[in-house]
N, C-alpha and C positions, 0 to 999 in steps of 0.2 A: 224445153217439155223436159215433167219427169218420166221415169223411166216406169212404164207400165209392172207392176206386181203381180205374179199370176198366185191364188189362192186356190188349193185342193181341199176339201175335207174329206176325210175317210175313215175307216176302220181298220183297227190291228187287232189279231186272239191273242192272247195271253196265254201261259203256259196249261191254265187249269180251265181255259176254255171262255176265259171273261172277256167279252167285247170292250175295246179302248179305244176310245174315241181321239182322233187326232188331226192335226190341220198343219198343212204344209203349206209356205209360203217363200218366194223369191229365187234364190237362185246363186249357185256355188256351196263350197266345202258346207257338209249338214253341221247345224248347232241344235241341241235340243234343252229346250228349257222345260223346268221342273217347278210348279205353282209350290207354295206354302199349302199354310192351315186355311182352309173356310174359302176358299178360291179353285175358280175353273176358266175354261177359258172363253168363255162371256161374261165373267167376273175376277180380271187378275193384272196385277200389275203388269205380267208380263208379257200383255197383250201389247200393250205400247212400244216394249222393248223387239219383239218379233217385226212388229210393222218397222222400225228404226233400225234393225238387222238386215232387215230381207233384202238391201240391196246389194250386200256382198254375201251374204251367206242364204244355205235352203235353208228356212228355219222350221222346225216343227214344234209344236204348241200340244198337248194334251190334258184332256179332262182324267186327272187322275183315279180310282177305282171308288166308285160309289158318291161319284161328282156329275154333274154336268150331263152329257150323254153318254158316258160311262157304265157299266156294269159293275158289280159288285157291291156286296149288302151285310149287313149286321145277319148273323145267322138267325136271329129273334123276329127278322124281318121275313113276312112269305115270298118266297123268288116268283119274278117274271120270267118274261123272253129274255128283255133286256139287263134283267139285275139275277144272275143265277145266286144261291144264296151256298155261296162258297166260304166257310170259314175265314177271318181274316189273320195273315199271319204278315209280320213285315217283309218275307221271302216272295209273297204274293204280290206287292209292289215292286219291289224289285225288277220278278219275271215281268211285268207291265212294262215299266223302261224298258226293260231288255226285246221286248217287242217292238217296240216303237224305234230305241236303238238299228235292231235288225230291218225294219221297214225303210230306217234313211240310210240303210247300207254299209253301217260304222266299219271304222272304227267312227266316233264323233265327237265334235267340241259340244262337251256337256253344262250346263250353266243350272245352279240350283239357287234358290231364295229362302231364306226363313227354315222352315223344317222340311222345304223342298233341297234345300244343300243336303240337310243330312240323307236324304232317300237317296242325292246325286252321291256321296260319299259311298254309301250303303250299297250302291249299285259299282261303281268303281271298285272296291274291297272284293265284290263277289266274282267279277270277271268280266261284267260288261265290255266289251270295247270300246276303250276311251282314250282318247287321242290326247285332248288338253281338257282340264276341269278348272272350274268358276264358280266360287261359293261366295254369297252373300249374307254374314250376319247368321249362320247357323245358332237358334237360340239355346247354345250351350251354357251351364255355370260350371265352371273352374275354378273361384274362390270366394271369399266374404263378404263380396260386392255386394250380396244381393241375397237372401235367401233361399235355398235350396227348396226345390219340390218336396212335400211329403213323402215318406216312405209308401203310403197308399196312392198317390195321385195317379195313376193308369189305373186302378182298383177304381175308385171313385168314377171316373170322368166312364168306364166301361157301365157300372151301375146304372148312373145317370142317364145315361142312352138307352140303354136296357128297359129302364123305368120310362122312354118317352119322355124324360123330362128335357126336352132340347134347350129351353131357354136358361136353365139351373146348370146344362152341360156348357153353355156358351161363357155363360159369367165365371164360373168356376174356371174354365181355360183364362178369360181375360183375367180374372185376379191373381190365381197361384200359379197356373204358367207363364202367362205374359209378365206377371208382376205390374200390371195397371192398377193406380191407386183407386179404391171403392169408389168415390164419388163420380168417377169417371165409367167405370162399369156399370153404375147404377144407372149413368142419362145414355147407355146406349141404346135401352128398350125405346127411345124416343127418335133413336135415328132412323131417313127410310131406309137404310140397307139390313137393318134389323132381323126383316123376317128373312132375307138372305143366307145370313150368318146361321138362322136356327135350323134353315133347310139343309143345312150341311154339317150339321151338329154332331148326326153319327158317323161320321168321320173323324173326328176330334182324335178317339183313340187308335187311330191308324197312324196319325202323327205323333201322339203321345210316345207309341213305341218305336220309335227311330229318336225321338227326342230325351225322354224321360232318364234313360241309361248315364248320360253326358249332363243330367242337371244337378247334380249332388253338392258340388260346390268344393268338386276334387277335381285335382289334374288328371288329364286323360291316361288312362291307362296303356301301359307300353304297346301293349297289343291290338288296340285297337284302328282302323285300319291299315294294317301292315303291309299293307297287298297294293295300297294305292302309288302307283311308282307313275303316272301320268305327271308334267308339268300342272301345277295347280297354284292358281289364283284366289287367295282369300282376301275377300274385301269386308272394308264396314264402312260405315257414315260416321262422319267428325261431329255429326251432333246426336248420334246415339248413345245411350246409357251407357256406364262404364264396363258394366257388368259383361254386355255382349260384345263389346270393342276386346273386352279383355279375353275374353273366349275367343274370337278370331286371333290374334295374335299368338295365343296359346298353340292355337290348331295351324298354326304357318309354320310354328317353330316344331311343331309335332312331326307336321309329314315331310318325306323324305325330303321333293320337289318343289315345296311350296314357299311363294315370296307373298309379302303382306302388303297390300294397300288400304289406306283411308282415304274416303273420297268426301273430300271437302263440301259442308253444308248439307251434306244427305241424313236422313234418318232412315229409322230401318224402312220406311216405305220408300226406297229410291227411285230417283226421276230416272226415267228411260235416257233422256238426252244430259244426265252425268254419266249415268252405267256405259250407254251404247259405244264411246268413242274408246273406252277402257276395253271393253270385252272385244271390239273390232281389233284394238292391235294386239290383243294377247291371242285372240283366235286366229289371227291374219297367218 
């Protein structure tokens, strides 16, 4: 008989008063999972990972600011009791994660995927108590294997969102930020998930604020994440494009206590069955 996994849903309050919705599942040492762009607890590749880890750890997932059941919206959006109109800054997302870590009773084992890895890095650098840090394919660009994002990338996303041009914001992010071929981006509007992506378009500048400074095609500045001392595992997928794999390998070299591992056969959308055993070993 399989072990019963208890799931508890609750809210924590960030430093600026924003409500952050989170879920706790399983038992054991605390693990916090951070989603990437255009996702939240109800629509996340981390949902399956949480289930896979819950037999050995107490796993916390949460809706990042402005997503799902969490509050927080751009200043141009009228506030409601659940969505206070606090102006966004990267520090707010770090404070949100710090509130989840405090709820977990930190220090925690922290995992972030894609832009969520950049959020996790920033949190560890800021002093959020992290015992072990695992990162999967932060979408940085550190060489010439793909074009860097343009200098006005973040401003363009901000302008599209402020103008209510959600579909254009998602297409711009996918084409310029992610680097998908134009034909693939054009076909995305016919996907069942397209409406869900547009619904989260207002959070794209949040992700870009963490990622864009490291998407310029240059090596990481020496001072970046200098305070991250926790043992760190940087991972990529064997089928992922070279630019993101090069960035992961370079990050492992850059961080003082990091190791680098490639998950054979995996892409940017990593399968929980491939990732969970690796995290279990590292977080043990």
